[in-house]
Each structure stands twice: as structure tokens, then as C-alpha cells.
N, C-alpha and C positions, 0 to 999 in steps of 0.2 A: 318345442319348435324343431322342425326338421332341418338338418344340415345339408348344405349344397354339396353334392358329390364332386370331389376333385377330379379334374380331367385325366384321362389316360394318355399315353404317348401319342396315339394317332390323333386324338383331339387337339393336343398341343401342336402337333405338326400341321394340322389343317387350319388352325387359328393363325399360325405363322404365315401360311399361304395368303390368307385374307389380308393380314397386315402388310405383307410384302407387296401385294398388288396395289395397295393404297400408296405406297412409296414408289413403286416401279410400275407405271401403267404399260410399259413395253411388255413386261411379263404378263400383265392382264390381257393385252391384245393377243398374244400367242395362245393364251388359254381360252380366248373367245369371249372375254368379259366386255360387253358392249360399252359400259360406262368408261372404259379405259381409252376408247378410240380418239378422244379429243385432247389427251394430255401426253406429256413426256416427263421423264424423271428429272430430279435435281442431280446434276452431275458434278456439282461443286464439292469442295471438301466437306462442307456442312451436310450436304446430301449423303455423301459416303459415310459420314459419322452417324447419321440418323439410322442408316441401314445396319451398321455395326451394333448400335445400341439395341435395335430390335433383336438382332441375333443373340446378343448377350442375355437380354431379358428372356428370350425363348429358352436358352439353355438352363436358366434358373428354374423356369417352369417345368422343364423336362426332368430336372433333379427331383422335384416333388412328385411328378407323374410316375416316375419309375418306382416310387415307394408305395404306390397304390395297389390294392388287391386286383389281380387280373393283369398287372403289367408284365408278368413273366410268361404270358402266352406267346406262342411263336409269332403271331401276327403283330402283337404289340412290341415284342422284343426286336423283331427285324426293323420295324419303323423307328424305334427309339435309337437303335444302333446307327442307322443311316442318318437320322437327324443330328445326332451328337457329332458324328464324324464329319458331316458336311459343314455344319455351322462352325465347328472348331477349325476346320481347314480354311473356311472363308474369313473368319476373324483373324487368323494368322496372316493371311495375305493382306488384309486391311491394316493390321497393326504394324506391318512392315512398310506401310505407305506405298504399296505397289500401285494404288490408284492414282498416285501423283505423277506417275511416269508411264501411263498406259498409252503407248503409241505403237502403231504397226499397220500392217496391211489387212488386218481383220480383227474382230473381237474387241474393238475399242468402243467407247461410248458413241462417237460419231457414226461408226458403222451400224451400231444398234439403232440409232436415231433414224438413219436412212432406211435400213432394211425393214423396220417395223411397218413402214408404209406399204410394202409389198404384200403384207398379210392383213392389213386393215380393211374391214368390209367396205365395198364400193357399189353395192347393189341399188341403193336408194338415194334420193336427194338428202335425206336425213344423215345417211352415212357420209356423204360428201361435205355436209355442213360440219360434221365432226372432224373430217380431214382438214378442212380449212382452219379450224381452231387448232388442230395439232400442228399444222404448218406454221401458224403464228407463234407456236411455242418453240420452234426450231432455234431461232436466235438466242433465246434464253438458255436452252440446253447446251448449245455450242459455247456460249459465254461461260457457263458453269464449268465445262470441260477445260476451257482456256484458263480459268481461275485455278483449277487443280494443277495443270501443268506448270503454271507460273509459280505456284507454291512449291512444286517439286524443284524448279530451277533455284529458288531461294535456298533450298536445303541441299542443293547439289545432288538431288536424286534424278539422275539423267536416264532417259530412254536410250535405246541403241541407235546410233547414227544411221545405219543402213535402213532399218524399217522406217525411220523418220523421213528419209528421202523418198521412199516409196509412198508413204502416206501423203506427202506434199503433192506427188504426182496424181494420186487418186483424188485428192481434193480439187485439183485443177480440172480433172475430167468431170467431177460432179458439178463444177461451176460452169462448164461449157461442154455439152455432149457432142458438139460439132455442128449443131443447128443454130448456133447463136443464142442458145438459152441453156439453163442448167437442168440437172436431173430432176429437181423438184418441180420445175416448170413443165418439163416433159410429162411428169406424172400427173400434175394438176390439169393438163390439157384434156385428159380423158373425162373430166367431170362435166356435169350438166350445164347447159347454157344459162339456166336460171341463177347459177352461182358463179358465173364466169368471172366477173369483176373481183369478187371476194377471193376466189381461188387464185387468180392471177396475181393479185397484190400480195397475198400471203406467201405464194411460191417465190415471187420475186424477192421478198424480204428474206426468205430462207436461203436463197442463192447468194444474196448479198452477205449473209452471215457466214456461208461457206467460204466466200472470197476473203472476208476479213480474217477468218481463222487460217486459211491457206497462207495469206500474206504474213501473218505473225509467225506461223510455223517456219516459213521459208526465211524470213528476214531476221527473226529474233531467236526462236528456239533452236533451229538447226545450227546456226553459227555458235551458239552457246555450248552445245553439247559436242561440238566437233572434237574428235580425239578421244571421246569416251569409249569404253569397250563395248563391242557388239554382243558379247556373251555375258552370262550372269554369274558364273562361278558356282561352286558346290553348294554353299549355304542357300542361296536364293533358288537354285535349281531343285534342291530337296524340298523346299517349301512348295514350289509350283507343282512338283511331281506328286506330292501328297494331295494337292488340290485336284489334279486331273485324274489320279489313279485310285484314290481312296485307300491308300496304304503307304507305309514308309518302306520304299523299295530299297533293296540292296543294289545300288546303282552300278557297282562294278560287276556283279553277277549278271544284271540285265544287259550290260554292254557285251559281256562274253556270250550271252545267249543270242544277241543280235548277230554276232559273227558266226556262231554255229548254224543259225538259220541261213545266213548268207551263203555259206559253203554248200549246205544241202540244196538250196534252191538253185544255185548256179549249176550244179551237176544236172539237176532235173531240166533246167532250161536248155542246156546244151543238147540233151537227148531230144527234146521237143523241137528245137530249132533245126535239127538235122532232117526232120520230116518236111520242113518248109523250104529250106535252102541248104541242100547238102554241101558240106565243106565250109559253111559260114564260119568266119574267124571267131565271132562271138554271137550270142543269142540276139544282141541288139542290132547286128548286121542283118539278121533275118527279119527282125521287126522293122528295120528301115526299108527292107525289101517290101514288106507288107504295106508300108506307108504309100508306096508307089503302085504296087500291083495286087494288094489284097482287097478284101471286100470293103466297100465304102458306102456311106449314106451321103447323098448330095443334097444340100439345102438345109437351112435352119428349121423351117417348118417341118420338113421331112424327117429330120433327126428327132425332133420332139415327138412326132407321131410314131416313129420306129421304136423309141424308148418306151412309149406308152404301151405299144403292142408287146414288147418284151416283158413288161411287168404284168400285163393282163394274162399273157400266156403262162407265166410262172405261177400266178394265183390259181389258174385253172388246173395246172398239173400237180401242184403241191397240196391244195386244199382237199382234205379227205384221205390223203395218203400219208403225208409227213407232218401235216398241221391240221387243225380243226378251226376254221376261221369264221368268226361271226360276220354277218352281212356288212356292218359298217367298216370293218377292217379290210374287206375285199376291195374297197375303193381307194385308189391312189392316183394322183395326177402328175404328169410329166410337164415341166415348165422350163422356159429358157430364163436364165438368171439375168438380172439387170446389169448393164456394163458398169465398170468402175470398181469391181470387187476383186477378190483373189481368184486364182485360176482353177481351184479344185471344185468339183461338183459337191453339192450338199443337199440335205433333206430338212424340211420343216414339218413337224408333227401336226396332227389334226387338232382343231379346237376341241374343248371338252365335250361339246354336244355333237361333234362330227359335222356341224354345218359347214365348216371349212375342212376339206379332207387333207390327209397327208400329201405332201408334194415333194418331188425331186426337182433339183435345179441344175441345169447344165450351163456353165459359163462358156460362151463360144469363143471368146478372146479374138473376135473378128474373123473366125474361120467360117467357111460354108461347106467344107468337105471333111467328113469325119470317119476315121478308120474304125471298123466294127470291133477289131480285136481289143481296142482300148476302152470299149463301152460295155461289153456284155457282162463281165464279172463286176465292173464298177456299178452297174445298175442292179445286180444281185446284192451288192453291198448297200447302196443308197436306198433302194426300193424294196424289192421282194426277192428273197426272204430276209433281207437285212434290216436296216433302220425302220422301215415302215412296219414290218410285222411286230417288232418289239415295242416301238413307241406307241403305235396305234392299239396294240393289245393292252399295254399299260392303261391307256385312256379308257378302253372298254371295260376293264375290271377295276377301275378306280374305286367303285363303291365297295369292293371287297378288300381293298388295301387301305390307302388313305390318299387324299388328293395330293399330298406332298410327294409320296412315293411314286405316284403315277405321272407327275409332271415335273416340277422344278427340282426335285431331289435327285435327279439323274447324275450318275458318275460317268464321266466321259469314257474312261477305259472300259467300263461295263458295256456301254452302248457300242463303242467302236470295236471292242473285242467280239461282241455278238455279230456285228456286221461283217467282220473279217472271217469269223467262223462260218457265217452264211455263205460266203464265197467258196470256202473249202467244202462245205456241205454240198453245194451244187456240183462240185467236181466229184465228190464221193458218189453222188446219186446219178452220175452219168450225163449231166447236162453240158459238159465241156469236152466232148469227144472230138469236136472239130479242132484241128491242129492250130488254126489261127486263134480261135477263141481261147484254147487252153494255154498257148504261149502268152497271150495277153493276160490271162489269169495269173500265171506264174510271174510275169513281169510286175503285176500289181502286188503280189506277195513279196517279191524282192524289194519293191519300193518301201513296204512297211518294215522289212528287216533293215534296210538302209537307214530308215528313219531312226530306229533304235541306235544304230551305230553312230550316226552323225549328230543326232540331237544330244545324246549323252556325251559323245566324244568331244564335240567342239565346246560345249558349255563347261565341261570339266577339264578341258585341255588334256585329254587322255592320250596315251601313246597308241599308235597303230601297231597291231601285233606283227611279230616277225614273219608269220606265215601268210600275211596279207599280200595279194598281188599288187597292192596300191600303196606306195610310199611307206614300206615297212620301217618301223622304228621312229618315224616322225610323230610329232604331236599335232593334233587336229587344230585347224583354224577354220573360220567360215569359208575362206577361199578354197582350202582343200576339200571341205565338205561339199561345196558346190561342184567342184571338179569330180569328186567321187560319185555324187548323186547323178550328175549328168552322164557319166560313163556307165552307170548301171541302171539306166532308165530309158524307156522309149519316148519319154515326154519331150516336147520341144523346149528350146532354151528358155523361152519366157515362162513356161510352167516351172522349170527347174529353179529359176531365179525366184519366182513367187513362192515356191515351197521353202527354199532356204530362208527367205524373209519371214515366212510364217513361223519357222522354228525359232527364229530370233525374237519374234513377237510374243509367242506363247510357249515358252520353254516347258518341256515335260508333258505336253499334250500329245505330241506325235508318237511317243513311245507306247501309248496305251492301246493302239491297234494290235500290235503283235503280242504284247504282254497280256492284254485282255483276251485275245484268242487263245493263248496258252492256258489261261484260267478256265475258259469255257471247255476246252478239250479235256483238260484234266478232270474237271467236274463231271463231264459226261462219262469218261472212262471209269471213274470211281463209282458212279451210279450203275454202270453196266456190270462192273465186278460185283456190286452188292446184289443186283437182281439176277445175275446169271442169264439163263436162257429165257427168263420171263421179262427181260428188259424190253420195254416198248418205246421206241424212239419217238413216235408221234406223241404219246402221253407225256414223255419227258420234255419234249419241246414245249408243249402247251403249259405244263407246270412251271417250267423254267421262265417262260415269257410272262407268266401271270403272277410272279412273286415281287414285281417291282424292282427298283434299282438296288444295287449293293456295291460296296467298295470291293476291290480285289482282295482285301484282307479276309473277307468271309464269304466271298462268292463261291469259291471252290467247295467249302464245307457245306453250304446250303444246297448247291447243285448236287452234291454227292448223296444227299439225303432224300432226293426226289424219287 
């Protein structure tokens, strides 16, 4: 009798994706799985535990898979290392009951529930029938989330008060967009008349659930956690830092690196600002001058089209010279983000079959006039050659990797590091010679350095160095962090406030941009040293973008070998 061959790590990883989609149809929708369109995940404590049980069982299967012949090949080894690191980090977060206090202005279960509708197919009546069913699932999903937070209250596992207050404001906006109806009702209004009654009733019930959650958050949750700390401390921060960066960072070294980048960038910004407004007291005075007198795009539709043109132009000029792009990867769409979210632009990757392309999203925050200096390098980051080229390329080469590596196994710092590297690459390649655009790029780089400083500094309550021009010798607080960030950013006050709330919501994530960029640059430099004059940047880019995700702990080593 023949024996069944035991699976190798890539097979274990891909089986995990299938099992995860069954538990989390939001993930299924982002991957383009049609059957997921009508469902939402179980956000209750029982649902969270079911996911953790799947992760533990998968780790046990991985133990066996790594003992199989062929498991030591490079492609199996990379996948196994990623899967083990990701699942271990995710279980650590779950076992610390972080899911019982997931409150903030982004990346919470209710945000996921709402945002998945923006990527759910809407082309046919059948699609809209699935949406109606998904809308009917919203009350149960929000009730499960309520149950999780209530369990957290019972155990005195409190979210941060400031992000909680912001979340209540967001729920209020979701409940009434200003037209006398909620966001879900606005969304459902685009559906076919044949399903009008069904969609309206389901959307109305979803809005009622939002109101119910908002009222409980405002009247019960927020008063209960009043006085709780807004920051998480070193132990929780280290856990979240591992989750977002794929490595156990030396947090004090990373904090010092953020300051070194701050001083380097400040000197460069001063030189660039002198070209725009000679004698400006600070670079941000020059940027404020550009807010009034620099290049602008007028109108929401116009800025969407302008950003689309910027990405189309980048593809045309980079393809064949510094990248080799497959046809599906060449398509990316510019979109306007739905209201009621965080202020930062973002990207959503394509579905696995590319039927839904990669998309960049611009939150307008009520604006209709947009300074160009603030958009050019940001769209190199979000779109091309940033997030889109990496995540769409992973999708394109999924068959050579594993489905897990190409999709849900992503490490935040790897992706954000690549996107920040992409901004620097465009500067290196001469795409940012315009003084306005280049000062905007440096301002964006400074924002990422400031993130390292304030995110680590305020959560660990570190001391501000003696050579800092800002409150030397004092210890960080969220209030000082917001003041520092506002003084070293061209962004408006509402953006700065949203950013600080974001850092309190998802500690350890914001540092991955600069630390990830450092890893990408170091890996490139090591590869260049290894190959000497034979180093081919285009070939290196495509090999680097085709190896799937890696944590920062082994990203540099793998990049150096390409």
C-alpha cells in the first residue's frame, strides 16, 4: 500500500490560507474569493480563539513539514521561516488578549467590516445580492466586537482613552454622513432597483447596529476606561513591534537611529527650503509658503485623475529600465477614500486573478485644493514604484512562491520599508529635481523619522536627547509627541492629530517605514558589493520583488544574496 506523502512547508502554508478564509471572509474578499462576498467574520472572543487554534494547529503541521525531504530548499525554507515567524507573532498577540481591547481610529474589527464593502464586487445583481447578505451580517459582527470589548472591561484590559474618543467620533460619522443616512445606506444606494427594498432594509439595520455600538462606546466603555494610560509600555510595545516588523528590535538603538535620521534630514531640508523661500526660518515655513503659492490641484475629481496620471507616467518611465513589469502589474487605479477613516492615504492590493486591480486611496478630509508637493512622493510610495509594484508582483508570482507568501503573510515593515525605499529610489533616479517636489519628499522622509522617535519615545516614556532642539532632557508624553510631530511636518493639524491617534492605536507599526527602508538599503548595498561592476539594479529589483515577504530579521541576508 502506498503511503500519502507528507506536505512540505509551502503546502502547509497554502492550506492555512484556505482555512483562514473560511474563518475570515474579509480576507477572502481581499483575495478575490467570490464565496466570501456574503459573509463577515466572528469578531467575538470565541471567533478570536478559533483563529488562534487554527494557527497553533498549523504550527504543529509545520514542525512535521520541516522534517520532510526537500524542506531545506531555498523556496521551502523561506516560506517555512515566514510562516513560523508570522504565526508565532500573531499567537503572542492573541494570548496577551490584545483582541479584547482593539479600539482606535483604524485597523479595528469595525473598520475592517466597513472597509471590506469598498472592495466587494458590485458589477452584477448577483454581486449586490451577496452584498445585501453581508449587510445583514453587520449587526452580528459588531455585536461580537462589543462582546470582546466587554470581556476586556471585565478583566480590566483597557484600550487607550484618546483613540477611544476618536473612534466614537468615527462611529458617529458612519451613522450619519450628513445626508440623514449612514455610510452603509449611502453605499447600498448604488445597488440595482430590483434589490432596492432588500438593500435598504439591510443597510438600515447595519446603521442601527453602528448607532448601538457608538452609544455603548460613548456611554459605557469610554467612562469606564477614563484615566487609563494612552501608551502601552515596553512589554506590550515589544510584542507589537515583533508583530509589525518581523524581528525583535533593539528599541533603544532604533530610537537613536530615528534621531540620527532626524538631524540628517533637517540639514538637507534647510538647503532645499532655501531654494524656495530664501531666509525661511525653518523648512516648514517654506512649505507653508507652498501651501499658499505652490503648485496645486483644484477639485476632488481632478486630484484623482492627476494621481492616476502620475502613476501611469511612472510605469511608462520605469518599465524596461529599472523594472520589468508584467502586463497585469502595469494596471493600478487611483481612488478617493470613503469618509470617516484615518487621514493617511493607503493602498489595497489586487485580487489574486487581477480582476480587481491594485488601488491607491486618498482621504480628502473635506479638502478640495491639494498641494502637489504633498502628493508626488506619497504616490511613489503608495502606488508606483511603491506598494503597488511589490504587492502586485507578489500576486503575479504567487505560483512560484506560495499563496501565503504572496498574500496574507506580509510583514508590515517589509512592505512599508520597500515603499519608503521606492520614494528614495525616485529621488536617486532624478524624478524629484523640482524644488517643491523634493522638499515635499524630504518632508515625508522626516515624517517617517519622527514616527520612529515619537512612537518608541512616548510608548516607552524615553528621555529626549540633550542635543535635541525640542524639550531636551524631558520624557515623552503623547502631548509632547503631537507638538513635536506638528512642528516637524507640513501636514495640517487634523492630520497630525489623526497620526498620533494612529500610533496610540497600533503601537510599533509606524516605525517599520524607516527601519524597513534601512533594511532594504543595506540589502542592496551588500548585493552591490557582492557583484561589483556586474551589479544589475533592474535584475536585483525584480528578484527582490519576487521573493515574497520576509521579516526584517532575515530580509537583509536574503537581499544580499540576490
